[in-house]
C-alpha angles and dihedrals in degrees: 000000000000124000132191136156104011120197134194099008105193132197114221128185123206125194090216091065126087123252110284094029129105142145130256117196132181152161105256110202089198087214123135117213137122124184090200096044103048090150092062113104105221092188089078086074102083111234099006115134118237102180123076091205101035102043115120111188138039123173145224106221128187119185130194106221118200109193090184094060097029091236142123128199131193104249101174138001142161140167120266131182111291123262119168093198140018118011135126146217129209130182108219115178108287091353139073116211114206129187114198093195105194091041087053092229133142108196128184117202134180116241090269092060097256113146111240101172138356133192131187137199127223101262109217088160092302131123139191112252101194137341124203131171119217128174096196091215109165091012110070099354135045 
């Protein structure tokens, strides 16, 4: 498993977990680039994308972190449309909302990674930076 360019890393508690355990989930761009390390050869990382325009796959990753044991384990993952930069992921009940920013796609998956709906924007050299859903219950509305 290769990883590069993570966006929207989110901490998530779960009452079913033991004390000291939690989840982290993220949109992993799977794109290797560093402005400060131009000498680094990203192609040594098997599977990582190195072209903004020719990349094929980004990922949703969810890890179980165990602070007591000092470990982390991949708990869930699936492929999502490629986006070298920007993008976001949000766990929302029984759904995972994914924004592949450069591709201009909003995708809604079930927790097994099955695509349920997908929306796109008219490109015109634009991209979607982040997408989040909020219900504002108890904030603006009763």
